[in-house]
N, C-alpha and C positions, 0 to 999 in steps of 0.2 A: 505494499501500498504507499503510495505515495505520502511524503512526510509532510505537504500541506495537508493533506486528507485527517490525519490525525488532531490537527488544531481545529479545524475546523469540524469536525464531530463534535470535538469536548464543548464549541462554544454552542452548537449546536442542542446540547443537551442544559442549556441556561435560558437559551434563547431563540424563540423565532427568527429573528433578523440577523443574517450573518453577512456581510461586506470583508471583500478581499481586496485589498490594496496593491498592486501590483504600478512598476511601473510606467510612464508613456508607450515604451518599444517593445515592452517582456510579451509576450507568445500570451495568449488565453490559459493561465492555468487550471491543469486538468481536475476539478471538480467532484467530490463524490455526488453519485447519481444517487437521484430523486432528491436532493437536498436543492431547499429556498436559498442559495448562496445566490451576493449577487457581485460582482467584480467592477470595481470602478481605479482607476486609473490617478496617477500620481499627476498633479497640472504640468510639470516641470521635471527634467533627470536630474541628480543627485543631489537634489535641496536636502536630503538627509529624513533619517527618520520621523522627525516631525513635520515635514509635509506632508512625508504620505499620511500620520493620523489627522492630522487636518485636512485631507482630500476623505479618509474613513470617515471621519466626523460629519463633516457634511453632508455626507450621503446616509447615515446611520435615520433613521425614522421612530425613534425612543427617547424618550429623556435621560434614558440613563445606558450608556456604553462601558463595554467591557473592550478593554485595549491588550491586547496579546497577541507575539510574535507566530510567522506562519511556520518558526522555525522551532517551535515550543511543543513537540509532539505529547509528552507524558502531563501535561498539566489535571492536576483533581478536582476532580467536579464539587468534593468541601470548600478548596480552596476560592476557587469560583464565587462561590454562593456564599464562601464569609466574606468576600471584597465586597461585593452588591450586598448584602447585611447591612457591614459597619459605614460604608457609602449611605444608606438609607437611615441608620440609628445615628450616626455622629452627626448631619447633616452639614455635612461639608459638599464639596466639589469634587473629590478625587478619594480614593485609597485603594493603598499599595501594602506590599510587602515590607517590611526592613529584614533584611537579612544581615548580621554582623553588623557593620560600623555604617550602613550605608540602606537607603530605602532601592529597590528596584521599582523602575518606571513598567516592567512587564512582569505578569499581568497586573494590570490597576485597572478599577471599576471607575468612570467618569458619569459627571452628569453631563449630557451632550451640548448645550447650551454654554456653559461657562467654560468646558472644554475649545471648543472652535473660539469663542471670542478669545479666549486668553496664546490659540495658539495663531490666531492673527496677528494679534500684536508680536509675538513673539517673534514669528515669521518676517514682518517688517521691521524686527528691529536688528534682522540679523542670525537669530537664535537656529539652529539645527538638532539639537539633542532634545528627546522625550526628559529626560530628567529636569530639562529647564521647564517643560509645561507643569511638571508635579513642583516645582518650584513657586510658579504663577499664582497654583491653586489653593484653598482649603483645602488642607490635608489630613487624612488619619490614618495613621502606616499602623499597622497589624504586626505586634510584635512576636519577635520569632518561636517563642513557646509557644505561642495560641496556632501560628498557621502552622506550626512541625507537628503539632498534636493530631492536626487532620490530614499531615504528609511528613510522615517520620522518617525519609529517606531524603524529600525534598527536592524532589523529580519534577515537580511543577514550574521549578527556575532551568530545570535542562533544556539546552538550548543547542542546536545543530550547527553550529559555522565552520566545520571540516570535514572532511568523509572520519574521523577517526573519532568526534564526537557520539556519531552510535552506535560506540560500544561503552559508551559510559555515561 
């Protein structure tokens, strides 16, 4: 099964709407058959992950969005649900996972309107990092003991950037 299928299927467990963002000239991604996922394209090439997130958030039709990487095949449903729950309960604009000394931008839960506005402002200021988006929003970070209780192996944060990443 292609790597992207895993991420899309995990999102489909918690949402009726899945938006996949690809580069402007990328081939159409191979998505799971029977899944109502929409593909949107970055407006310009090379603007970084913040621009991709902005393109995806603009396409979202819901008040809340989960932001994940297509290279994150092992996200745990319980962690995604915890992100959404914290976002709603804490009345913040973003919820993310605290990992060691930092807050990870992926996966995160965002209030769509606030995230679109912040991303737009940041992009016009020359920002490219997803971490900049979290810094610009009212954020609740799930502490490591809490999310690790839901995912003891920490596989939710596993991303595949190189072939050897598939081994562990």
